[in-house]
N, C-alpha and C positions, 0 to 999 in steps of 0.2 A: 742262712741264705739270707744274704747282703744284700740284695735288691728285687723284694716283693712285683714291685711296678714291671718289671722289666722285666720276670719270669712270667709275668703273667700275660702281656702285651707276645711275648716270642710262641706263648702256647696259641693264642687266637692266630696268630701270621701260620706255624701250624697247622693247620687245620684239625677238623674229628677225624680220628684212626677206628676203625672195627675193632673191639675186642675180641673176634673171633679169629682175627690175622693177626691181632699185635697186643697178645694178650699185655706182656708186659711193659713195653711202651706206650700201654693205654693206662695202667696201673701206675706207674711211673710219674706220666704227666701230674694224674689223678693226683696225686701225694703230694706233688711238687706247686698243686695247686693250690690245695688245701692249708698246706703251709706258708704258700703266703698271702692266704686269706689270714690267718690265722696273726700272723705277724705284722699286715695292713690292721688287724683288728677288727675285722668282717667275720664275723664266725656263721652269716650266712651261707655262703660259698665250701663253707668247709663240710657242714653238715652236707650236703649234695655230694662231695664225694668220697669220704671219708670212707662209709662202708663199703663204695663200690674199690676203690683201690685197694683195701684190704680183702677183698672177695679177692681177686686178678690176681693182688699179687704173692696172693699164700699158695697158687697153685703152682711158681714158678720157685726154682732153686735161686739166686742172684744176692749176692753182697750188696751189689746196689741198693735192688729191692732193701734189702732189711736196712739199708742207710735212708735212703728215704721216710721211710717208717718208722725209721729211728727223733729223725728231726722233724717230722709231723706230731710227733706223742712230745716235743719236747714243746713245740710250740703251742700244743693242744691245753699244757700247762694251765693254760691263763683262762679256760671254761672245765676247771675239772669238776668245782661242783656244780656243775651243767649237766640232768642224765647224757645228752647225748655224745655228749664227748667222754664223761665216763663210762658210759656203757664199750665205746670205741675202746680205749687204754686200754680196759679189761678182757677185753676181745685179746687184742695184741698181747697180754701176758698169758692167757688161757694158752695161746695158739704158740707160744716160745718166737713168734716173728720178730720183738726187738729184744735186747740185753736187759733193758728196764728202762731205759732213760724216760723220765718221765710219766710212768705208767704208774696208774694210781693202784695201791695197796689193797 
């Protein structure tokens, strides 16, 4: 993602979606938000969205979802020594939701 601020701005304009009706859309948006926050070196929003995006996206079969999780895993490498990102990356690996980019070993 090359424009994290623009991405977050579009998210705010789009409004909130209900995860009951829009599981994939909400999960994708949360993964994009978390990736943008990583790229802006602001980990707090990441921790709000990473687990929920994973919970939502593991329920869908989507190449796009996997791509967004890969992007998030790569962006999280900055904080891989911290407990929460490390646990998230481990869950991605355990559930085989990414091809391995950024995933903790």
